[in-house]
Every structure is written in C-alpha cells, then in structure tokens.
N, C-alpha and C positions, 0 to 999 in steps of 0.2 A: 548358130543351131543348137548345139551343145548346151547353151546357157539356157536357153528356152526350154529343151527336154526337161533339165534340171530343175526350174523353176515349175513347171507343169507338174512333174511327180512330186515337189514338196508341198505344193497346194492339195494334189489329189491324196496326198497322205494326212496332211491336216484336216481335210473334210473327212477324212474316214474315222481319225481320231476324234473329231467333233462329233461325228455322229456316234462312236460309240459310248461318249459322255453323255451325251443325250438320252440314248436308250439306258445306260447306267441310271441316271438321273430319274427317266422315268418308272424303271422297276423299283427304285429304292421309294419314290412317292407312294405306289399302289402297295407296297408292302406296308409302309408306314400307315396307311389308310386302312387296311384290313387289320393290321396289330390294334390300332385305335376303337377299331368297332366292333370287334369279334366278342369283348368281354358284355357289352351291351345287350346281346342277344342269346337268348338262351333255347335248349330245347325243351318242349313240353310233351310229356309223357302221359295219354290218359288210358285208363282203365274202367269197363264197365263191369257192373255188378249182373252176374248171369243167374238163373233160375234156380242153380243148384250152389250158390252163394259163392262161387269161384268168380274171379274176374279175368277179363278176357282182355288183350292188350290192343288197343284201337290204332289207327294210323297216327301219327305222331305229327307235330307241329313245331312252330318256333314260336318265341314270344321276346319283345322289346321291354328290356327293364326300364321302366319309367323313372323311380325313383328309387333312393340309396336306402329307403325303409322295405324294400321288396315288394314294390308294385310294378305288376307284369301286365302288359297289355296284349292281346292276340286278338284273332278272328274267332267268333262264337259258334262255328261250325262244330267242334268237338266237344263242346261243354253241353253235354246233354243231361237229363236227370239220372241219377244213380252211376255218376260218373265220378271219379276221384282221378284227380290231376297232380302231378309232379313235374317239378323244373329240374332240369341237370345245366348247370354252368359250365362254364370254360375251364373250371377246376373239377369237373367229375362229380360234384355234390348233388345228390338227390333229395329235392326238399319238397314236403307236401304245398298244395296250392289252396287255398281258399277262395271261393268265386265270390267277389265284390259285388258283382252285378254285369248284366249285358245288354246291350242295345240293339236290336235287329236293323234299325232305320241307320245307324252310325255304323254297323258292322264290327260292332267292338265289343271284347269281354275283356274285364277288368279281374284281375287275379291279384292276391297276395300271398307272398311265401310266408311261410310258418315255420321256421326251421326251430329244430327241437334241439336244446342246448347249446345253441349259438345266439348272437346277437343278429336281429334282424338287418342291421344297417351295414351288412358285409356285402352290399351288392353295387356293382359299378353300373351305374345309369349309362344310356345308350346319349352321345351328345347330341341334340337336336338342332337342326339347321332351318334355314327359312324357306319352306317348300314354296311359298307364293311368289319366291324368284326364279325358282328353276325354268329352264328355257328347254325347248326341242334342241337336241344337240350335245346337252352334258353329258358328260361321263359320268355312270353311277355304277354301284356294285350293289348285287343282292348277297345280303349276307342271312343264312338261314342253315338249316338241316336236311338238305337234300336226301330223299330216301333213309333217313335215320342218320346218314352222317355227320357226326358235327362239325359246325363250324365250317360248313362249304361257303365256297365264293364264285361269284359268277359277274361277269364285267360286261357291260354294255352302254347304251345310250338312250335319253331319254326322248322318245320317238312321238310324241305328244302331250298337251294337257287338256284339261276338260273334259276328257273323254267320258262316254258312258257306257256301261255294261251292265248285266244282270248278274250279280255275285252275292254270294251270301245269303240268297235266296231272296235276295231282293234289289231292284235296280238300283244302282249308285250313278250320280253324276260326277262331275269335277274330278275324274281319277286321273293319276298320271299313266301314262303307256311306256314301257321300256323294252328293248332289245334283248336286254339280260334273261339269260336263261333262268327259268322260274319250274321247280320240279315238286311233286308231290313232299310234304314236309317242310316247305318252305313258306307256306301260308304263316302268315302272323311276323315274320321276320321282318329286317329292315330292309328299305332301299337306301343306300349309302351314297352321299355326294364325295366328291375327289378330298374334302378335307375332313373325312370320317365322321360325317353327321348324317344322323338320318334323317331323311326330307320324306320317309313314307313308310306306310306298313303295308308288306307284300298281301296281295289277296290270292290272286292265280294267276293262270297263262292260258292264253286260248290253243286249245290241241285240235288236230282233226283226225280221226281215225280211218284208216284202209279198210276198204269192203272186206269183210272175212271170205274165208274159202268157200265156194260153193254160193255166192251170193252173186247175181250177175246185173248192173244197173244199165239202163237204156245210154247207150252211147259208149258203153264201157265194156273192156276185154273182162273174161272171169277171172278174178282173182287167184294167183296160187299160192300166195304164201298162206300156210296153215293158220296163223296167227295175227289178230289185226295189229296193224303199226301206229303208233303213235309216236309223234314227231313234235317237235317245238316248231313253231310258226314264228318264233321272234316276237311273239304279241304278248305281253305281259301286264297287269295292272297293279296299283296300289294307291293305298290313300294318302292324300298330301297329310303330314305331320301336323299341320297347324289345324285341319279338320277335326282333330282329335281331341285337341286341349280341352275345349269344353266339355264333352261327353264324358274324357275321363274324370277331368274334378268332379262333375257332379257325380257321377257313379261312386267316387272314392267318398265323397261327403254325405251323398243320400242313398246312394246306392240304385239309384235311378237317373235318367235322364229327363228333365222337366221341359215340356213344350206347350206353347200357348195355345188354346183353344180359340176359335172365332166365334162360339155361341149362338150359331144360327144354322138352320138346315134349309136347303134348297130342294124343290119339287118340281117335275114338270107340271104345266098346267093341262087339265082337261077341258071341255067344253062345259062341262057343269059348274067346274070349279070358275072358270071366267065369268060365267053366268051369275053364280052365288056373289062374287067379289066384285062384278063389275068391271071386270077387265076388258080392255079393247081386244079385237082379234088380232093374232099374230102375236100376244104376248106369252112367251115360251116358260119362263120360270116365274114360281112364287116363293118369296124368301119367307 
C-alpha cells in the first residue's frame, strides 16, 4: 500500500513537472513569435492640414513593412488629400511617407518611407506566410498599435475563412475572421501565425454599442449608463496576405491596379426596343 502511494505521488509530481515544462515552452514560443513579428509592423501617424495652415493629428493606424527598401502596406482609410503621413518603427524613428498609390477595391494603400539622411534599406520586412493554407482553429496574433500604444499584441484563433464584410467603404470577400481583439489603431497591422509570419492585414472588428442614456428600445429597459458601451464581440477581419501580392506589386510598378474590362454594356429591353430589334417576347436584356 505504501509503495502504491509512493508511485502515485511520483507520477503526480512528474505530471506536474511535465505540465510546467509544457507551459514554459508554450510561453517561450509565443514570446519568440512576437519578437519575430514586431519589427515588421510600424505605427502610422497622419496629420491633416487645416484652413489656418496648421496640421491636426488624425487617428493613427498600423502598417506592414513589405520590403527592405521601405515599402509599407496599410489600409487607405486615413490617406485623404492634404494628409501627410509618418511611419514610426520599433526603434522610435519617425520617417515621412510618400503615397505610391491606393486601391479601394483591394482596400490597400501602398506607401514608401523617405528617410532623411539615412539609407532606405534599414527596414525589416514582415515575414509573409501562406495565407491560403490557414484553417479555422489556427492560433494567430494581432500585432498593431492599439489606441496609439506601440507594438501591442493580442492572441486568438482563426474562426472562419472566406468571410464577407463591408469594410474600407467597399464590400470585401474572402476575408479571414479572427477572435483576437482588434482595437482602433490596429487597422493595417499584421495577423500573424505561430511562426511569426504575416498571413493577413488587419481591417476592422465588429463592435456593438449599447443604447445611450434616455433612449428606450422596444422590449428593452431604459439604459442607465451615461456613456454608450462598446465591447469587442470577438469578430475581427483581415485580408489574406496572398490577396495583396498582386495589387501591391502593380501599385509599386505603375501607381495603380490594372483590371480587365469586358468592353460591353447591358440594358433592359423595352417593348419598343424588342419591336425595333425584332426580339422575341420575354427577352430581358440586350447586349
């Protein structure tokens, strides 16, 4: 009996030690992933010129370093006319950015860092993974600049692929959905896999605001909180990185994304048009 209790105690101790080693290894892997991914994500500061000639600071964003010569990819939301932008890297350098081009359909803006007095090749590109092989349940990290705090990190899972959402002022398909927390300032940042590779560019998260004080909706009690609450629903979206390869390359080369046109128009047929073209009844479209 004593021997059985001794063996049971040894086994329990071994299991606890094994669990500790497993947790230590998991923590080490997470730290190494973040260390690898952070240098490839920069903070983007935007300033808009006002009527009095002064510049007003706009909401910041994040950007992915695409190449060592300072090409940076982000979302086009803050890139308006009369806006000047700067990139702040992991070392705290503030470098002016030039807009090479934007494409609303791809929801991407391509910028070029123009450092003054420094070689442009001092940027660390974000390692890029194969986003086409990402599956639901994969562990991912959001690396960005949440609320202006540099190098913030959030952890979650890929909860879906091929999602549809209306973001960047245009509907986007084939998006990655993640449970990792996405906050203001993270857009344009990187969705990173466990190897520290960028597999997506962060777009936005879905947030639901509670009704403000004094407003009563049918079937709901009157709100008592003086401020509307905005809570993360654990539903965030990112563009798969392989979807950005072509538009980024074309913007760098030509300043725009080239698309094919069909070269034809279609219109609904009217009774007069069907009679003139001698079309049968029920013919709905004319090319």
